[in-house]
N, C-alpha and C positions, 0 to 999 in steps of 0.2 A: 386445733382443727378449724375453729371458726375464723381465726386470723388467716389461715391458709386459703380458706374459701373466699374471704374478702379480697385477698391479694390476687386470687385467680380471676375474680370478677372485674378488677380494675384494668381497663384497657391499657396496654403498654404502647408507648410511642412507636410509630413506624420507623423502621431503619432507613435512614437517609442514604441514598446511593451516592457514591463518589465516582469520579472519573476513573480511579483505579479499579473499582468494581466493574464498570462498563468495559474497560479494556480487557480485564480478565475474562469476562463473559464472551466477548467477541473473539479473543485469542483461542478460546476453546471450541466455539461453535460456529464462527462465521463461515458460511459455505464457500466463499471465494478462497479463504485461507486454507480450509480443509481440503478443497480440491487441489490447490497447488502443492500441498504436502504429499498427497497421493501421486501427483504427477512427478514430483521429485523422487519419490520412492521407486516409481516405475523406471526412471532414468538410471537409478542404481542397478537395476536388474540388467540393463544393457551392458554394464561392465562385467557382471557375472557371466552373461551369455558369451561375451567376447573372450573372456579369460578361459571359459570352458572349451574353446576350440584348441587349446594346447593339450587337453587331456585326451585319454582314450575314449573311443566309442565302442560299445559292446552291444551286439544284437543277436537275437535268436530268430532263425528262419525255418519255417515249416512249409513243406511243399508236397502236394499230392497230384499225380498225373494219371489220367486214364486215356488210353489210345485204342481206337477201334478202326480197323481197316477191312475193306471187303473188295474182292476181285472176282467177278463172275459169281461162281457158286461157293467160293471159299471166303471165309472171314477169319479175322484174327484180332484179338483184343489183348491188351496188356495194361498193367497198372504198376505204378512205382511211387514210393514216398521217400522223402528226404527230410531230415531234421539236422540242422547245423547251427553252430554258434560262431560268430565272427567278431574279430577284434581289430581295430585300426588305431594306430598311434602316430600322429604327426611328429616328425623329428625336426624338420627345419622348414621354415616358410620364407626364408630370404628377408625377414624383417617385416613381412606383410602383417602378421599377427601382432608384432611388437608395435607397429604404428597404429593399428586398429585399437589396441588396448590403451595406448596413450591418448588417442582421440576420445575413447569412451570415458577415460578418467577426467579429461578436460571438460567434457560435456556434463559430467556429474558436478564438477565444481561450478560450472555456469548455471546449472539448475538450482544449486544451493543459493547462488546470488539472486536468481530470479525469485526464489522463495523469500529471501530477505527483503527484496523490494516489495513484494506483495504484502508481506507483514507490515512494513512501514506504511504502505498506502492504506491498509485496513485500519491501522492505529490513527492515521490522520483522519480517515472518514469517521471514526468513533469520536475523535475530538471535535470535528465539525458538527456531527449530529448532537453531541452532548451540549456544545456551546450554543447551537441553534435553538435547542429546546429552552435553555436558560434565557437566551436573548428574547425569544418570542413570548415566553411567559412574562417577562418584564415589559415588553412592548404592548402586550395585551393589557397589563395594568395601566400603562400610560394612556392607552386608548379609552379604557374605562374611566379614568380620571378626567380625560378630555371631555367625554360625553357628560359626566356628572357636573363638571364646571359649566358646560354650555347649557345644560338644563337649568341649573341654578340661575344663570344669567338671563335665560329666557323667562323664567318665572318672575324674576325681579323686574324685567322690563314690562311684562304684562301687568304687574301690580302698579308700576309707575304709569302705565298707559291709562289705568282706570282713574288716576288722579291727575291726568293730563300733564304728567311730567316727562312723558316719552311719546314719540310719534309712532304711527303704524310702520314707518320705515325702520325704526329701531327694532321693533318686534320682529318684522320680517327678516331683517339681517340676522338676528339671533337665531330665528327658526331655521334659516338656510344653513348657517354654520352647524347647528345641531344635526340637521339631516346629513350633512357631509361627515360629521363625526361619527354618527351611527353607522354609516357605510364603512368608514375606516375601522370601526370596532368589529364589524362582521368580517372584514378582510383579515384582521389580526387574529380572530378566532380560527378562521380557516387555515391561516399560515401556521398557527401552533399545531393544529391537527395534522398538517402535512409534515411538520418537523417531528412530531411524535411517531408518525408512521415510518419516517425515514430512520429514526432511532431504532424502532422495532426491527426493521429490515437488516440493519447493520449489527446491532448488539445482540438481538435475539429475544428481547422482552421489552415491554412498554416501560417508559421512564416513570419513576415515582417521584418522590421529593429529591431533588438534585442539590448536592452541595456545590459551593463555588469551586471553580477550577484551580488546581494547584499550580505551582511554578514548574516550568519545564527546564531541566538542567541541561548543560552542555552547549549553550549558545556561545559563538565565538566572539572575541573582543574586536577583531577587525575583519574586513572582507577578505584580505589576503590570507588570513588564517582559515577562513571558510573555503577559499579556493584550494588551499593545500590539503585540507581534510577531504574535500570532495574528489580531488584527483586520486586519492588513495582508497577512499571508502565508499564512494557513490556506487550503489548496487548495479545500476544499468551499465556504468562504465566498466566495472569489474567483470560483469557477465560478458561484455563485449571482448574483453581481454582474453577470457577463457575460450570464447568462441574462436578468436584468432589463433589461440594455442592449439585448439582442435583442428583447425584448417592446416596448420603446419605439420601436425602429426599425420594428417591425411596425405600430405606430399610423400612422407616416408613410406606410408602404406602402399601408395601407388608405385613407388620405386621398387618396392619389394617384389612386385610382379615381374621385374626383369631378371631376378635371380632364381637359381634353382630351388626346387622344393622337393622334400623327401618325406616319405612316410613308410611305416611298417604295418603290414596287415597279415592276418592269419585267420584261418577258419578250420573247424573240425566238425565232423558229423557222421551220421549213419544214413545209408540209402539202401533200398531194396523193395521187393514187391510187397504190396499191402494185403493182397488176397491171392492165394492163402498166405497168411502171415506166419513166418518162421524166423525167429530171431537169429538162428544159425545161418540164414541165407543173407543177412544184412552185411553190407561191406562198409568198411571204415574209410572215410576220405579226410585227409589232412592236407591243408595248403598253407604255405607261408611265402610271403614275397616282400621285397623292398622295392619301392617305386620312387624313382628320381625323375623329375620333370624339369627340363630347361627350355624355356621359350626361345625360339630362334627367329621366327618371323610371324608377326601378328598384323601385318598390313598397316603398321603405324598406330594401332589401337592403344598400346601401352604408353607410348610417348604422348599420344593425345590426352590420355587420362592424367599423365603427370603435368602437362601444360595446363590442363583444366584445373587441377588441384592448386597449381601455383597462382592462376588467375583468381581462384576463389580465395586464396590467402591474401592476395592484394586487395580484394574487395573487403575482406574482414579487417584488414588494416585501416582501410578508409572508414569502416564502420566504427572502429575504435576512436579515430580522430573525430568523427561526427558526434559520438557519445560524449567525448571529453568536452567538446564545445557546447553540447546541450547541457551537460552538468554545470558548466560555468554559467550558462545563461539561466538555468534554474536557480542557482545561487544568487545571481544578480536580481532576478525577479522577486524571489522571496525576501532578499535583503531590502530591496526598494519598497516592497509592500509593507514590511515591518517598520521601516523608517517612517513612511507616510502615516501608517496607522498610529504610531506613537505620538506623532505631532497632532494627529486628529483627536486622540484621546485627551491630551492636555488642553488643546484649543476647544474641544467640545465641552469639557467640564466648565471652562471659563464662559463659554457661550450659554450654557444652561444657567449658571449662577447669574449672569447678567440678564438673561431673559426672565428669570424668576423675579428679580428686582424690578424690571420694567413692567411686567404684568401686574404685580401688586401695586406699583405706583400708578399705573394707568387706571386701575379700578378706583383708587382713592381720588385721583384727579378728575375722574368722570363725575364723581359725586359733587364736586365744586364747579362743574361746568367747564373745566379746562381741557377735557378730552371728549371726543365723540365716541359713539358706540362702535363705529368701525375701528377706531384706534385700539379700543379694548379687545375687540374680537381678533384683530390682527396680532396683538401682543400675545394673546392666549394661544393662537395658532403657532406663532413662532416659538413659544415655550415648548409646546408639545412636539413640534418638529425637531427642536434642539435636543430634547430628551431622547427621541427615537434615533437621531443621528449619533448621539453619544453611545447608546447601546450597541448600535451597529459597529462603531469604531472599536469598542471594547472587544467585540467578537472577532473582528478582522485582525486586531493586534495579536490575539492569542493564536488564531489559526495561522497567521504568518510565521509565528515562532515554530509551529509544527512543520510548516512547509520548508522553512530554512533547515531544520534538522533533517528532514527527509532528503532535501537536495544534497546535503553533506553526506548522507548515508548513515546517520546516527539516530534515526527514529525507529524504535521497535517497542514491543510491549514492555520491556524492562526499563525503558526510559521513563515511562509513566508509573509503572508498578514493579518495583524491584523484587517483590515477593513472588512474582510469577516464576515457576520453575522453567528454566530455559530448555527448549527443545533443540538439541544440537543435531542438525542434519548430517554433519560429518560422522557423528557417532552412529547414526542410522546406517550410513554407508559402510562403516567398519564392521557392523554386525553381519552384513551380507557379503562383504567383499570376498572372503575366502570360503564362503559356504559351498559345500560339495566338491572341494578341491581334491584332486587325485595325487598320488605320490609322484607321478611322472611329470606333472605340470611345471614344478620349479626347474627341473633339468631341461625341459623343452624351452622354457623362457630363456635360460642361460645360453643354450645353443643358438637361439634365434638372434642373439646379439652379435654373433660372429659375422663380420663383413656386411652388416646391414646398415642402412642409413639411419642416423639418429633422429627420433621424432621430437627431440627437445632442442632443436636449433634455436639460437638466440634471435630474438625479434630485432627488427630494424630500430635504428636509433630514435626515429621520430615517435615510435610507440611509447617511449619513456617520457614523453612530454618535453623534450629538449626544445628550447626556443618556441615553446607554445605561447602565442599571444594571449593576454588576459585583459578583460575589460578594465578600463581606467576611468570610466565616467560614473561609477557608483556613487550614490549619495552618502553623506556622512551620517552614521547611525546616532540618533539622539539618545540620551540616557533613558532608561525605562521609566514610564510614567509612575508617579507616586501611587501608593496602594489605595489611598482614598479616591483617586481618580478612576481606579479600575473596579474597586470593590464596594465603595460607599453607595448605599441605596439612594435612589432619587427621591427628592422631596415631592410629594404629591402636588399636583397643580392647585387643588382646592386649598392647600395649606400655605400657599404663597402669602407672605406678609410684607408689609412696608418696613423697610429698614432705614436707620439713620446713617449718616455719613460715617460714624464711628463703627457701625456694624457691617460695613461692606467687606466681604471676604477679600483676603489679600490676593487671591488668585485672580480676582476680577480686575484689579488695578486701582490707581489713584485717579479719582475724578476731580480733584482740586477742591479748594475751599469754597463754600457757598458764598454768593454775593452778600455784601452787608445790607442789613435792613435799613429802611429810611428812618430818619430821626423822628418824624411826626407820627402820631397815632394812625393806625391802619384800620 
């Protein structure tokens, strides 16, 4: 029992949050994503409402009438009540309902693609917010190290001033750089607070201790592969294709208005006086009728609607072409950003290593009077700037990967966390697709196919991407940067040390052999 109590008193280490945890939280609670899910579900109901027009409609009607008449000295009043039930069953719509149902189905598929796009954008926002917090935490550490190094240099120059080994100018220069460093530190603290707030807005809770970001799978080997994937899987482009399909179905729906329409209706009820009420005085009324309607002349309205639907389809085709071009441009943009960021990461690490050597050497050379105070301060500032630039390049490189996957149409929650259970919007649609169906609807659907225009006409050739030009000026993708360039912690500024020629990191390069020493004593 004593051991259990002692174990309970020992504080357990806090659980470090990973990018997978952040994506899972946002996938479940992000308001933008939740809103789009409900919008997609509401679009599913449009299909059910359209399909329901094939079925019968049953209604009960109750009516009570009181009539009072007066002529000179004579008056007469009467009352009557009627209760009836009516049934109406569409038999044939000339293909109008068939086209409307196909249009509703295409709109459902388009809304599913819009939901997929929103999910990808939310995941990218999570990656951006997660990476921004990590970046700004490290940038804050660099700013603190910068201030600490500048304070140490100011204190050293003040001490040297007392023994007349430094001038007032040296002290003032150090103090001015310290003031600038303190301002940068305050800005870094504010930026971290902003990034944490953005994380809370997107993920749903404040960030704790964050783990390094994992690899993102699915990156293409070549840009042509990225183009081919985007042409088939880009969510905006696929949604535009379904919108064009819905506009083609609308043409068939409008053409159905030229054809005859037939329906069967019947009603049955009781009618008679309400006061005095006597059920033996009620009469039974039964009516059944078949209605066939064939438009003959509509002053050109129907033909105008058909032409309007065709023009709308042409516009939808142009939108498909525009979305394809935009998808290709998004791929080029993300590809180029990723290429530049990879070069910047490798070059930035080399810059940091060289700046670290420069700063430590400047400090040592200043002690021997070979460098001025300004030289040392500039070297320290260049080192801090190089570290901040490297952190930004690491962040940009990772975000560019996510942007490339999004442009291709392959960024979703399961890209980052495969353990997240998939929410299949098509399964949601299938659950409500036949809800409330009546026995007569399948027969009415079959009859509506007779002599009606098909809502599934083949699209034009250009919609399949034939002869579609592709960008040819994309940059060559360099190999991924080494892990140490991306994940290795930065050496604090205050721990910069003088290195010999044999200790120079290989990434910095070969500076050549040192010049020979003179023969005589020095």
